[in-house]
C-alpha positions as CSV (number, residue, x, y, z in Angstrom):
1,M,-21.5,-0.8,16.6
2,M,-18.4,-1.1,14.5
3,K,-18.2,-3.9,12.0
4,P,-15.5,-6.5,12.5
5,A,-12.3,-5.9,10.6
6,V,-11.9,-7.5,7.2
7,I,-8.5,-9.3,7.0
8,I,-6.9,-8.6,3.6
9,P,-4.5,-11.4,2.4
10,E,-0.9,-10.4,2.0
11,D,-0.9,-11.1,-1.7
12,Q,-3.9,-8.8,-2.4
13,S,-3.7,-5.1,-2.0
14,F,-7.0,-3.2,-2.3
15,A,-6.7,-0.3,0.2
16,L,-4.8,2.9,-0.3
17,A,-2.5,2.1,2.6
18,T,-1.5,-1.2,1.1
19,L,-1.7,-0.7,-2.6
20,P,1.7,-0.2,-4.2
21,P,1.9,2.9,-6.4
22,G,2.0,2.3,-10.1
23,R,4.0,4.1,-12.7
24,A,1.1,6.4,-13.5
25,Q,0.7,7.4,-9.9
26,K,4.3,8.2,-9.6
27,R,4.3,10.3,-12.7
28,L,1.2,12.2,-11.6
29,A,2.8,12.9,-8.1
30,L,6.0,14.1,-9.8
31,A,4.0,16.3,-12.2
32,V,2.1,17.9,-9.2
33,M,5.4,18.5,-7.4
34,L,7.0,20.1,-10.5
35,A,3.9,22.4,-10.9
36,F,4.2,23.4,-7.2
37,L,7.9,24.2,-7.6
38,G,7.2,26.2,-10.8
39,V,4.7,28.3,-8.9
40,V,7.1,28.8,-6.0
41,L,9.8,30.1,-8.4
42,I,7.4,32.6,-9.8
43,L,6.1,33.8,-6.4
44,A,9.5,33.8,-4.7
45,G,10.5,36.8,-6.7
46,A,9.3,40.3,-6.7
47,L,5.6,39.2,-6.9
48,S,5.6,37.8,-3.4
49,N,6.6,41.2,-1.9
50,V,3.6,42.9,-3.3
51,Q,1.3,43.9,-0.4
52,L,-2.3,43.2,-1.4
53,A,-5.5,44.5,0.2
54,R,-6.7,43.0,3.5
55,I,-9.7,40.7,3.0
56,D,-11.1,39.7,6.4
57,S,-13.5,37.2,4.9
58,F,-10.6,35.3,3.3
59,V,-9.5,33.7,6.6
60,P,-13.0,32.2,7.6
61,A,-13.5,30.9,4.0
62,Y,-10.0,29.4,3.8
63,G,-10.2,27.9,7.3
64,T,-13.7,26.4,6.7
65,A,-12.6,24.8,3.5
66,M,-9.5,23.4,5.1
67,F,-11.5,22.2,8.1
68,V,-14.0,20.3,5.9
69,N,-11.3,18.7,3.8
70,D,-9.3,17.6,6.8
71,M,-12.3,16.2,8.6
72,I,-13.5,14.2,5.5
73,T,-9.9,12.9,5.0
74,A,-9.7,11.9,8.7
75,V,-13.1,10.0,8.5
76,L,-12.0,8.1,5.4
77,L,-8.6,7.2,7.0
78,F,-10.3,6.1,10.2
79,N,-12.4,3.9,8.1
80,Q,-9.2,2.4,6.6
81,F,-8.0,1.9,10.1
82,A,-11.2,0.1,11.0
83,T,-10.8,-2.2,8.0
84,L,-7.0,-2.9,8.3
85,R,-6.5,-2.3,12.0
86,S,-3.1,-0.7,11.5
87,S,-1.7,1.5,14.2
88,A,0.1,3.5,11.5
89,L,-3.3,4.4,10.0
90,L,-4.6,5.4,13.4
91,A,-1.7,7.8,13.7
92,I,-2.2,9.5,10.3
93,S,-5.9,9.7,10.8
94,T,-5.4,11.4,14.1
95,G,-3.0,13.8,12.4
96,Y,-5.6,15.0,9.9
97,L,-8.1,15.2,12.8
98,F,-5.6,17.4,14.8
99,T,-4.9,19.8,11.9
100,G,-8.6,20.1,11.1
101,L,-9.5,20.9,14.7
102,M,-6.7,23.3,15.2
103,L,-8.2,25.5,12.4
104,V,-11.2,26.2,14.5
105,P,-9.4,28.2,17.3
106,W,-7.1,29.7,14.7
107,M,-10.0,31.2,12.8
108,L,-11.7,32.4,16.0
109,V,-8.6,34.2,17.3
110,F,-7.5,35.7,14.0
111,P,-7.7,39.5,14.3
112,G,-10.4,40.9,12.1
113,A,-12.0,37.6,11.1
114,F,-14.8,37.7,13.7
115,A,-13.7,40.5,16.0
116,P,-11.1,43.3,15.7
117,V,-8.6,41.6,18.0
118,G,-10.0,38.1,17.8
119,L,-12.3,36.0,20.1
120,L,-11.6,33.8,23.1
121,G,-9.7,36.7,24.8
122,A,-6.7,36.1,22.4
123,G,-3.8,38.5,22.1
124,L,-1.6,39.5,19.2
125,Q,0.6,36.4,19.4
126,S,-2.1,33.8,19.8
127,T,-3.0,33.4,16.1
128,D,0.5,32.6,14.8
129,W,1.4,30.3,17.7
130,L,-1.7,28.3,17.0
131,N,-0.7,28.3,13.3
132,A,2.9,27.2,14.2
133,L,1.7,24.4,16.4
134,R,-0.7,23.2,13.6
135,Y,2.2,23.2,11.1
136,A,4.4,21.3,13.6
137,G,1.7,18.8,14.4
138,F,1.1,17.3,11.0
139,P,4.7,16.3,10.2
140,T,4.9,14.9,13.7
141,F,2.0,12.6,13.0
142,V,3.5,11.7,9.6
143,I,6.7,10.7,11.3
144,A,4.7,8.6,13.8
145,Y,2.8,7.0,10.9
146,T,6.1,6.1,9.2
147,L,7.8,4.7,12.3
148,L,4.7,2.7,13.3
149,K,4.4,1.3,9.8
150,V,8.0,0.1,9.9
151,A,7.7,-1.3,13.4
152,D,4.4,-3.2,13.0
153,P,4.5,-6.8,11.8
154,P,2.5,-7.1,8.5
155,K,0.1,-9.6,10.0
156,R,-0.4,-8.0,13.4
157,L,-3.8,-6.4,13.8
158,W,-4.9,-3.8,16.3
159,E,-6.3,-5.5,19.4
160,G,-9.3,-4.3,21.2
161,S,-12.5,-2.4,20.1
162,V,-12.0,-0.4,16.9
163,G,-14.9,1.9,17.8
164,A,-13.6,2.6,21.2
165,T,-10.2,3.3,19.9
166,I,-11.5,5.8,17.3
167,L,-13.7,7.5,19.9
168,S,-10.7,7.7,22.3
169,S,-8.5,9.2,19.6
170,V,-11.1,11.8,18.8
171,A,-11.6,12.7,22.5
172,M,-7.9,12.9,23.2
173,T,-7.2,15.0,20.1
174,S,-10.1,17.4,21.0
175,A,-8.7,17.7,24.5
176,V,-5.2,18.5,23.3
177,V,-6.6,21.1,20.9
178,C,-8.6,22.7,23.7
179,A,-5.6,22.7,26.1
180,V,-3.3,24.3,23.5
181,T,-6.0,26.9,22.7
182,V,-6.2,27.8,26.4
183,L,-2.4,28.0,26.8
184,V,-1.9,30.4,23.8
185,T,-4.9,32.6,24.7
186,V,-4.7,32.8,28.5
187,G,-0.9,32.8,28.5
188,E,-0.4,35.0,25.4
189,A,1.5,37.6,27.4
190,Y,4.3,35.0,28.1
191,L,4.7,33.8,24.5
192,P,7.7,35.0,22.5
193,R,6.8,37.7,20.0
194,I,6.2,36.4,16.5
195,M,4.1,39.4,15.4
196,L,5.3,43.0,15.6
197,D,1.8,44.2,14.8
198,P,-1.4,42.7,13.2
199,V,0.4,42.6,9.8
200,H,4.2,42.3,10.1
201,F,6.3,39.4,11.4
202,S,9.3,39.6,13.7
203,N,12.6,37.9,13.0
204,L,11.6,35.1,15.4
205,A,8.9,34.1,12.8
206,L,11.7,33.3,10.3
207,Y,13.5,31.0,12.8
208,I,10.3,29.2,13.6
209,A,9.4,28.9,9.9
210,S,12.9,27.5,9.2
211,C,12.5,24.9,12.0
212,L,9.1,23.9,10.7
213,I,10.4,23.4,7.2
214,L,13.3,21.3,8.5
215,W,10.8,19.2,10.5
216,N,8.7,18.6,7.4
217,A,12.0,17.7,5.6
218,V,12.6,15.0,8.3
219,A,9.1,13.6,7.7
220,L,9.7,13.7,3.9
221,T,13.0,11.8,4.3
222,L,11.5,9.1,6.5
223,L,8.6,8.7,4.0
224,W,11.0,8.5,1.1
225,M,13.1,5.8,2.9
226,H,10.0,3.6,3.7
227,Q,7.7,4.4,0.8
228,R,5.6,1.3,0.0
229,S,2.0,2.4,-0.8
230,V,0.0,5.0,-2.7
231,L,-0.8,6.7,0.6
232,D,2.9,7.1,1.3
233,L,3.5,8.6,-2.1
234,W,0.8,11.3,-1.7
235,L,1.7,12.0,1.9
236,M,5.2,12.9,0.5
237,V,3.5,15.4,-1.8
238,V,1.4,16.8,1.0
239,V,4.5,17.3,3.3
240,C,6.2,19.1,0.4
241,A,3.1,21.3,0.0
242,Y,3.2,22.1,3.7
243,A,6.8,23.2,3.5
244,I,6.1,25.4,0.5
245,E,3.1,26.9,2.3
246,I,5.3,27.7,5.4
247,Y,7.9,29.3,3.2
248,L,5.5,31.5,1.2
249,V,3.6,32.6,4.2
250,S,6.7,33.6,6.2
251,F,9.7,34.5,4.0
252,P,9.0,36.5,0.8
253,G,6.5,39.0,2.0
254,F,7.5,38.9,5.7
255,A,3.9,40.1,6.4
256,R,0.3,39.0,6.3
257,F,-1.9,39.7,3.3
258,S,1.0,39.8,0.8
259,A,0.9,38.0,-2.5
260,G,3.1,35.3,-1.0
261,W,0.9,35.0,2.1
262,Y,-2.3,34.5,0.0
263,A,-0.4,32.0,-2.3
264,G,0.8,30.1,0.8
265,R,-2.8,29.7,1.9
266,V,-3.8,28.4,-1.5
267,F,-1.0,25.8,-1.3
268,G,-2.4,24.8,2.1
269,F,-5.8,24.3,0.6
270,L,-4.3,22.2,-2.2
271,S,-2.3,20.1,0.2
272,S,-5.5,19.4,2.2
273,I,-7.3,18.0,-0.8
274,L,-4.6,15.8,-2.3
275,V,-5.0,12.7,-0.1
276,L,-8.8,13.4,0.1
277,F,-8.9,13.3,-3.7
278,V,-6.9,10.0,-3.9
279,L,-9.1,8.4,-1.2
280,L,-12.3,9.4,-3.0
281,Y,-10.8,8.1,-6.3
282,E,-10.0,4.8,-4.6
283,I,-13.5,4.6,-3.1
284,T,-15.1,5.3,-6.5
285,T,-12.8,2.7,-8.3
286,L,-13.5,0.0,-5.7
287,H,-17.2,0.8,-5.8
288,A,-17.2,0.5,-9.6
289,Q,-15.3,-2.9,-9.3
290,L,-17.8,-4.1,-6.7
291,L,-20.7,-3.0,-8.9
292,G,-19.2,-4.8,-11.8
293,A,-18.7,-7.9,-9.8
294,V,-22.2,-7.8,-8.5
295,L,-23.6,-7.3,-12.0
296,A,-21.4,-10.1,-13.4
297,Q,-22.7,-12.4,-10.6
298,R,-26.3,-11.4,-11.3
299,R,-25.8,-12.1,-15.0
300,E,-24.2,-15.4,-14.2
301,R,-27.1,-16.3,-11.9
302,E,-29.7,-15.3,-14.6
303,A,-27.7,-17.3,-17.2
304,R,-27.8,-20.4,-14.9
305,L,-31.6,-19.9,-14.4
306,M,-32.1,-19.4,-18.1
307,T,-30.1,-22.5,-18.8
308,G,-32.1,-24.5,-16.3
309,D,-35.3,-23.2,-17.8
310,A,-34.1,-24.1,-21.3
311,V,-33.1,-27.6,-20.3
312,S,-36.4,-28.2,-18.5
313,A,-38.4,-26.6,-21.3
314,S,-36.6,-28.6,-24.0
315,I,-37.2,-31.9,-22.1
316,A,-40.9,-31.1,-21.6
317,H,-41.2,-30.0,-25.3
318,E,-39.5,-33.1,-26.7
319,I,-41.2,-35.6,-24.4
320,K,-44.6,-34.1,-25.0
321,Q,-44.7,-35.3,-28.6
322,P,-44.0,-39.0,-28.1
323,L,-46.3,-39.0,-25.0
324,T,-49.1,-37.6,-27.1
325,A,-48.5,-40.4,-29.7
326,I,-48.4,-43.0,-27.0
327,I,-51.7,-41.8,-25.6
328,A,-53.3,-41.7,-29.0
329,S,-52.1,-45.2,-29.9
330,A,-53.2,-46.6,-26.5
331,N,-56.7,-45.0,-26.9
332,A,-56.9,-46.5,-30.4
333,G,-56.0,-50.0,-29.0
334,L,-58.6,-49.7,-26.3
335,H,-61.1,-48.6,-28.9
336,W,-60.4,-51.7,-31.0
337,L,-60.7,-53.9,-27.9
338,D,-63.9,-52.3,-26.6
339,R,-65.9,-53.2,-29.8
340,V,-68.6,-55.9,-29.6
341,E,-66.2,-58.0,-31.7
342,P,-62.7,-56.9,-30.7
343,D,-60.4,-56.3,-33.6
344,L,-57.3,-57.9,-32.2
345,D,-55.1,-57.2,-35.2
346,S,-55.8,-53.5,-35.1
347,A,-55.4,-53.4,-31.4
348,R,-52.1,-55.3,-31.7
349,N,-50.8,-52.8,-34.3
350,A,-51.9,-49.9,-32.0
351,F,-50.0,-51.3,-29.1
352,R,-46.9,-52.0,-31.3
353,R,-47.0,-48.3,-32.0
354,V,-47.1,-47.6,-28.3
355,V,-43.9,-49.7,-27.8
356,T,-42.2,-48.1,-30.8
357,T,-43.1,-44.6,-29.6
358,G,-41.9,-45.5,-26.1
359,H,-38.5,-46.5,-27.5
360,H,-38.5,-43.2,-29.4
361,A,-39.2,-41.3,-26.2
362,D,-36.3,-43.1,-24.5
363,A,-34.1,-42.2,-27.4
364,V,-35.2,-38.5,-27.2
365,I,-34.4,-38.4,-23.5
366,E,-30.9,-39.9,-24.2
367,N,-30.4,-37.5,-27.0
368,I,-31.2,-34.5,-24.8
369,R,-28.8,-35.7,-22.2
370,V,-26.1,-36.1,-24.9
371,H,-27.0,-32.7,-26.4
372,F,-26.2,-30.9,-23.2
373,K,-23.1,-32.9,-22.5
374,T,-19.7,-31.7,-23.7
375,G,-17.7,-34.3,-25.7
376,A,-17.7,-36.1,-28.9
377,R,-21.0,-37.3,-30.4
378,T,-21.3,-40.5,-32.5
379,R,-22.5,-39.8,-36.0
380,T,-23.1,-42.3,-38.7
381,S,-23.8,-42.4,-42.5
382,L,-27.6,-41.9,-43.0
383,D,-30.1,-41.9,-45.8
384,I,-32.0,-38.7,-45.4
385,D,-35.2,-40.2,-46.9
386,D,-35.2,-42.9,-44.3
387,V,-35.0,-40.2,-41.6
388,I,-38.0,-38.4,-43.2
389,Q,-40.1,-41.6,-43.3
390,E,-39.4,-42.4,-39.7
391,A,-40.3,-38.9,-38.6
392,L,-43.6,-39.1,-40.5
393,A,-44.3,-42.4,-38.8
394,V,-44.0,-40.8,-35.4
395,V,-46.6,-38.1,-36.2
396,R,-48.9,-40.3,-38.3
397,D,-51.8,-40.1,-35.9
398,Q,-51.5,-36.3,-35.7
399,L,-51.6,-36.0,-39.5
400,R,-54.6,-38.3,-39.7
401,R,-56.5,-36.5,-36.8
402,H,-56.0,-33.0,-38.5
403,R,-56.7,-34.4,-42.0
404,V,-53.3,-33.3,-43.4
405,A,-52.2,-34.6,-46.7
406,V,-48.6,-35.4,-47.1
407,Q,-46.5,-35.0,-50.2
408,A,-43.0,-36.4,-49.7
409,D,-40.7,-36.3,-52.8
410,V,-38.4,-39.2,-52.4
411,N,-35.1,-38.8,-54.3
412,K,-33.2,-42.1,-54.3
413,R,-30.2,-40.6,-56.0
414,L,-29.3,-38.2,-53.1
415,P,-25.9,-38.7,-51.5
416,R,-25.8,-40.1,-47.9
417,I,-25.3,-37.7,-45.0
418,R,-23.4,-38.0,-41.8
419,G,-25.3,-37.2,-38.6
420,E,-27.2,-38.5,-35.6
421,Q,-30.4,-40.2,-36.6
422,V,-32.4,-39.5,-33.5
423,Q,-31.4,-35.8,-33.5
424,L,-32.2,-35.3,-37.2
425,Q,-35.5,-37.2,-36.7
426,Q,-36.2,-34.9,-33.8
427,V,-35.7,-31.8,-36.0
428,L,-38.1,-33.2,-38.6
429,V,-40.7,-34.1,-36.0
430,N,-40.5,-30.6,-34.6
431,L,-40.9,-28.9,-38.0
432,I,-43.8,-31.3,-39.0
433,T,-45.6,-30.7,-35.7
434,N,-45.3,-27.0,-36.1
435,A,-46.7,-27.2,-39.6
436,I,-49.6,-29.3,-38.4
437,D,-50.4,-26.8,-35.6
438,S,-50.2,-23.9,-38.2
439,M,-52.7,-25.7,-40.5
440,A,-55.0,-26.9,-37.8
441,T,-56.3,-23.3,-37.2
442,K,-57.0,-22.6,-40.9
443,N,-59.9,-23.8,-43.0
444,G,-59.2,-25.0,-46.5
445,E,-56.6,-27.3,-48.0
446,R,-54.1,-28.8,-45.6
447,V,-51.0,-30.1,-47.4
448,L,-47.6,-30.9,-45.9
449,S,-44.8,-31.0,-48.5
450,I,-41.4,-32.5,-47.7
451,R,-38.7,-32.6,-50.3
452,S,-34.9,-33.2,-50.2
453,E,-32.3,-32.1,-52.7
454,V,-28.6,-31.4,-53.2
455,H,-27.6,-28.0,-52.0
456,H,-24.3,-26.4,-53.1
457,S,-22.9,-29.9,-53.9
458,R,-21.6,-30.4,-50.3
459,Y,-25.0,-30.4,-48.5
460,V,-28.4,-32.0,-48.6
461,M,-31.2,-29.6,-48.0
462,V,-34.6,-30.7,-46.6
463,S,-37.6,-28.4,-47.0
464,V,-40.8,-28.7,-44.9
465,E,-43.7,-26.6,-46.4
466,D,-47.2,-26.1,-45.1
467,T,-50.3,-24.3,-46.1
468,G,-50.9,-22.7,-42.7
469,E,-51.2,-19.2,-41.4
470,G,-47.6,-18.3,-42.2
471,L,-45.5,-15.7,-40.4
472,E,-45.1,-11.9,-40.4
473,P,-42.0,-11.0,-42.5
474,G,-39.4,-9.1,-40.4
475,G,-41.3,-9.8,-37.2
476,A,-41.6,-13.3,-36.0
477,V,-39.3,-14.5,-38.8
478,D,-36.4,-12.7,-37.3
479,R,-36.9,-14.2,-33.8
480,I,-38.5,-17.5,-34.5
481,F,-35.4,-19.5,-33.6
482,N,-34.7,-17.6,-30.4
483,P,-35.1,-19.5,-27.1
484,M,-38.4,-18.9,-25.3
485,F,-40.0,-17.1,-28.3
486,T,-43.2,-18.7,-29.7
487,T,-46.2,-17.7,-31.8
488,K,-48.4,-20.3,-30.2
489,T,-50.7,-19.5,-27.3
490,D,-49.6,-22.7,-25.5
491,G,-46.1,-23.0,-26.9
492,M,-42.9,-23.2,-24.9
493,G,-40.6,-21.5,-27.5
494,M,-38.0,-24.2,-27.4
495,G,-38.7,-26.5,-30.4
496,L,-37.1,-24.3,-33.1
497,S,-34.3,-23.2,-30.8
498,I,-33.4,-26.9,-30.3
499,C,-33.7,-27.5,-34.1
500,R,-31.2,-24.7,-34.7
501,S,-28.7,-25.9,-32.1
502,I,-28.9,-29.5,-33.5
503,I,-28.4,-28.4,-37.2
504,E,-25.6,-26.0,-36.3
505,A,-23.9,-28.8,-34.3
506,H,-24.1,-30.9,-37.6
507,E,-22.3,-27.9,-39.3
508,G,-25.5,-27.0,-41.2
509,Q,-27.9,-24.1,-41.3
510,V,-31.7,-23.7,-40.7
511,W,-33.9,-20.9,-41.9
512,V,-37.5,-20.0,-42.8
513,T,-39.2,-18.2,-45.7
514,A,-42.8,-17.2,-45.1
515,D,-45.6,-14.8,-46.0
516,K,-48.5,-14.0,-43.8
517,G,-51.5,-16.2,-44.9
518,R,-49.5,-18.2,-47.4
519,G,-47.8,-20.8,-45.2
520,A,-44.2,-21.2,-44.3
521,I,-41.2,-23.2,-45.6
522,F,-38.5,-24.3,-43.2
523,H,-35.2,-25.4,-44.7
524,F,-32.2,-27.1,-43.1
525,T,-29.0,-28.4,-44.6
526,V,-26.8,-31.3,-43.5
527,P,-23.3,-32.0,-44.8
528,V,-22.8,-34.9,-47.2
529,D,-21.0,-37.9,-45.9
530,S,-17.7,-37.7,-47.8
531,D,-16.7,-41.3,-47.0
532,S,-19.8,-42.8,-48.6
533,P,-19.8,-43.8,-52.3
534,S,-21.4,-41.3,-54.7
């Protein structure tokens, strides 16, 4: 079954039959024509009169190559017709089909190709009359293509079944070729004499060749007057090549197997591959564009999935920390209440930490929403040491549970910074939590050092140092801030990526210095608040 036609909008031209020729296409077509004319000028002289040796295998080889080229071109043009449903394309497709099929009886009846006098009961005149009808058929179909293209409204499509139309065209063309073959073979005795003998032409051959050249000139003129597409441009070149082939085959040598006759056949072969080459180039280009579009769509889909994974992972990662603190505080409160003599003050403090951590979790969720939202973010003047102390308060239970000693160097003379408190607190909580996890798997002293200092006069730098396992230099260090990369067995690989995006959004930088087995130091910088007093 044939696929339904794809309707191409008027303002978009993707097919060879609708795509207007560009300057490069026109220059290439002109260069091909000039090359053809240059060769004709050379061969039209004394060289074309040179009688070369007869090569009987040349005709089957030439005819087979021409047949294959014309058939492939016809198939591709029929496909264009099935897509665009243009009666003009149906005409030119049938034209290539006709010229290709006419080559089959021409080869079979050519004297010496398969039999001394040809097959199918042909006579001396059959070969050249088949050749003349083939030469006359192609420009006829080109003229029909041009006139139908001019007469067809741009938006009118071929009505009816496309598959049935193509099959009918193939059947009718095959029937016409068979009928013509029967006429020129059975009725060979009644045909005017084009050949005097198997090699030399009669004067009638010159008149027929002249008429064929004029008929090609009519087709060329109509194409020139109504040229609108790349297909029109290259059909003009093909028609010119047909006229040159007829001239070289008939006039200079006035005989078969002359230099001009062989050169004319070469021109015929070149004319058969011109439109085929352009069609194949168009298919290759469109396939490359389609492949590029599919790959771009796939990359976009993967990017959307990655973004969704990153958002979900970042939410899970950031909510996990306050939820852990809430659970720990709630368990501690229950522990104080379950004693024989409940310690109400301790339980009350534990539940206050639950409330505080719950508010912090709410602030983290809002911060994540704002972080992925485009637009201005509200930043205020902050004391970096206050941010450090608040972050330590969030992870107090984790520090106590893992027996981590904290050394926080408070510098009251540091300038104030400008930023978002929750986001910077989130960065510190991530870095402190990673330090705790690194030290939790190592025996020995567990010390967390946090210090802040002025960095290059315009920034405040915060350093978080641990005595944990450290990182491999050049390995994990280079990728530690990449999304989805983690050195933990149960890590999500989003914490440090979020830290980097937050710090870079604050116009700062974050980096790590580490040695395997000697702990790690994470540094980040935040710009100084220029509006605050020194």
